[in-house]
C-alpha positions in Angstrom: 19.3 25.7 -15.3 16.0 24.4 -14.0 14.5 25.6 -10.8 13.4 23.0 -8.2 10.3 23.3 -6.2 10.8 23.4 -2.4 10.0 20.0 -0.7 6.5 19.6 0.5 5.6 19.2 4.2 5.0 15.5 5.0 1.2 16.0 5.2 1.2 17.9 2.0 3.2 15.2 0.3 0.8 12.5 1.4 -2.1 14.5 0.1 -0.4 15.1 -3.2 0.3 11.3 -3.5 -3.3 10.5 -2.6 -4.5 12.9 -5.4 -2.2 11.2 -8.0 -3.6 7.7 -7.0 -7.2 9.0 -7.0 -6.7 10.6 -10.4 -5.3 7.3 -11.8 -2.0 8.9 -12.7 -0.2 6.6 -10.1 -1.1 3.1 -9.6 0.4 1.3 -6.5 1.5 -2.2 -7.4 0.7 -4.7 -4.7 2.0 -8.3 -4.9 -0.1 -9.6 -2.0 -1.9 -8.4 1.1 -2.6 -10.0 4.5 -3.0 -9.6 8.2 -0.2 -8.5 10.5 -0.3 -11.9 12.0 1.1 -13.3 8.6 4.1 -11.1 8.9 6.7 -13.9 9.2 5.4 -15.6 6.0 5.3 -12.4 4.2 8.9 -11.6 5.1 10.0 -15.0 4.1 8.3 -14.5 0.7 10.1 -11.1 0.3 13.6 -12.6 0.8 13.1 -15.9 -1.1 10.8 -14.9 -3.9 10.8 -12.0 -6.3 7.7 -10.0 -5.6 6.3 -7.8 -8.5 5.0 -5.2 -6.1 4.7 -4.3 -2.4 3.6 -6.6 0.3 0.8 -4.9 2.4 0.0 -6.0 5.9 -2.9 -4.5 7.6 -3.6 -4.3 11.4 -6.4 -6.3 12.8 -8.3 -3.9 15.1 -10.2 -6.8 16.6 -13.5 -6.4 14.7 -15.1 -8.9 12.3 -15.3 -6.1 9.7 -11.4 -5.7 9.5 -10.9 -9.5 9.4 -13.1 -10.0 6.4 -12.0 -7.1 4.3 -9.2 -7.6 1.9 -6.3 -5.2 1.7 -6.4 -5.0 -2.1 -9.1 -4.9 -4.7 -9.3 -7.7 -7.4 -7.2 -5.7 -9.7 -4.4 -5.7 -7.1 -4.5 -1.9 -6.3 -4.9 -0.7 -2.8 -8.3 -0.2 -1.5 -9.0 2.8 0.8 -10.7 2.1 4.1 
């Protein structure tokens, strides 16, 4: 019988996930990214197409910096802000 580790607290789980991503052991797959204003089109694409990854919407905080920054890198992985 194998012993199971107790579940992590939510904040610890997020930290563990971030460490896996940073180490390259886990690569999030992002099909596309866009602004929250593009949510209707993103939802339509989810239900009519077959995305190969997650669709990421980022919130526009009203600054030019956020408007010009893509949600993903050229390789399609998430980019940290």
